[in-house]
C-alpha positions in Angstrom: 17.5 7.9 26.9 16.1 9.7 23.9 13.0 9.6 21.6 14.4 6.8 19.4 15.2 4.6 22.5 11.6 5.1 23.7 10.1 4.3 20.3 12.0 1.0 20.0 10.9 0.0 23.5 7.2 1.0 22.9 7.1 -1.0 19.7 8.7 -3.9 21.4 6.2 -3.8 24.3 3.3 -3.6 21.8 4.6 -6.6 19.9 5.0 -8.6 23.2 1.4 -7.6 24.2 0.2 -8.6 20.7 1.8 -12.0 21.2 -0.8 -12.7 23.9 -3.6 -12.4 21.4 -4.9 -15.4 19.5 -6.5 -15.3 16.1 -8.4 -18.6 15.6 -8.4 -18.4 11.8 -4.5 -18.4 11.9 -4.2 -21.5 14.0 -2.8 -24.7 12.4 -2.3 -28.3 13.3 1.1 -29.8 13.4 2.4 -33.3 14.4 3.3 -33.9 18.0 6.9 -34.4 17.2 7.1 -30.8 15.9 5.7 -29.6 19.2 8.2 -31.7 21.0 11.1 -30.3 19.0 9.8 -26.8 19.6 9.9 -27.4 23.4 13.6 -28.3 23.0 14.2 -24.9 21.3 12.2 -23.1 24.0 14.3 -24.7 26.7 17.5 -23.9 24.8 16.4 -20.3 24.3 15.5 -20.0 28.0 19.0 -21.2 29.0 20.5 -18.6 26.7 18.3 -15.9 28.1 19.0 -16.8 31.7 22.8 -16.9 31.1 22.8 -13.6 29.2 20.8 -11.8 31.9 23.2 -13.0 34.6 26.2 -12.0 32.5 24.8 -8.5 31.9 23.9 -8.0 35.6 23.8 -4.3 36.3 24.5 -3.4 32.6 21.0 -4.6 31.5 18.6 -2.1 30.2 15.5 -2.3 28.0 16.7 0.7 26.1 19.2 0.4 23.2 21.5 3.1 24.4 24.2 1.8 26.8 23.9 2.8 30.5 26.4 5.1 32.0 29.4 3.3 33.4 28.3 0.1 31.5 30.9 -2.5 30.8 31.2 -4.3 27.4 30.6 -8.0 27.9 32.2 -10.2 25.1 32.6 -13.6 26.9 30.2 -16.4 27.7 27.1 -16.4 25.5 28.2 -12.9 24.2 31.2 -14.7 22.6 28.8 -16.4 20.2 26.1 -13.8 19.7 26.4 -10.0 20.1 22.7 -10.0 21.1 21.9 -13.3 22.8 18.9 -11.8 24.6 17.2 -10.7 21.4 18.1 -14.1 19.9 16.6 -15.9 22.9 13.4 -13.8 22.8 13.0 -14.5 19.1 13.5 -18.2 19.6 11.1 -18.3 22.5 8.3 -16.5 20.6 8.9 -18.3 17.3 9.0 -21.8 18.8 6.3 -20.8 21.2 4.1 -20.0 18.2 4.9 -23.4 16.7 4.2 -25.1 20.0 0.8 -23.3 20.4 0.1 -23.9 16.7 -0.4 -20.2 16.1 0.3 -18.5 12.8 -0.4 -15.2 14.5 2.3 -15.8 17.2 4.8 -16.8 14.5 4.0 -13.7 12.6 4.5 -11.5 15.7 7.8 -13.3 16.3 9.0 -12.4 12.8 8.0 -8.8 13.4 9.9 -8.9 16.7 13.0 -10.2 14.8 12.7 -7.4 12.3 12.4 -4.9 15.2 15.4 -6.5 16.9 17.5 -6.2 13.7 16.8 -2.4 13.4 17.1 -1.9 17.2 20.5 -3.6 17.1 21.8 -1.5 14.2 20.9 1.6 16.3 22.3 0.0 19.5 25.6 -1.0 17.9 26.1 2.5 16.6 25.8 3.8 20.2 28.0 0.9 21.5 30.8 1.7 19.0 30.9 5.3 20.3 31.0 4.2 24.0 33.3 1.2 23.5 35.9 1.7 20.7 36.7 -2.0 20.9 33.1 -2.9 19.9 34.0 -2.7 16.2 36.6 -5.5 16.5 34.2 -7.5 18.6 31.5 -7.1 15.9 33.9 -8.4 13.3 34.5 -11.6 15.3 31.0 -12.3 16.6 27.7 -12.6 14.7 24.8 -10.3 15.4 22.3 -13.1 16.4 23.1 -16.6 15.1 26.7 -17.8 15.5 26.5 -20.1 12.5 25.1 -17.5 10.0 27.2 -15.0 8.1 
């Protein structure tokens, strides 16, 4: 672990803590069906998160640098997204913001997504060094959303 690893994790924890705050002036009202749809996305994201955590098992770390003796996982949910945990956390926070009708929570989720983007750029540079096959994997599998280029 190095300074950059710690910085990414500290910023991530600050954003997660900020998500718990509510700013009343940024609240909005949405139709019930929008809240219902957001629940479906929250459930979907929870399933992705659960499966990815099980698949990573002992390889999991909050730090972007790979653990010693880590194994590269490219099957299961990792076949569709190189970073399904970050994807799931973004979906959970974004659609959680919609469900709770909170512009602030949506804003925090967008900041989290930006952090995840830069964190994954750094993480992937490290993964490419540790796992030479990572480059081929990254050419076949999208960073977050399997349906986006």
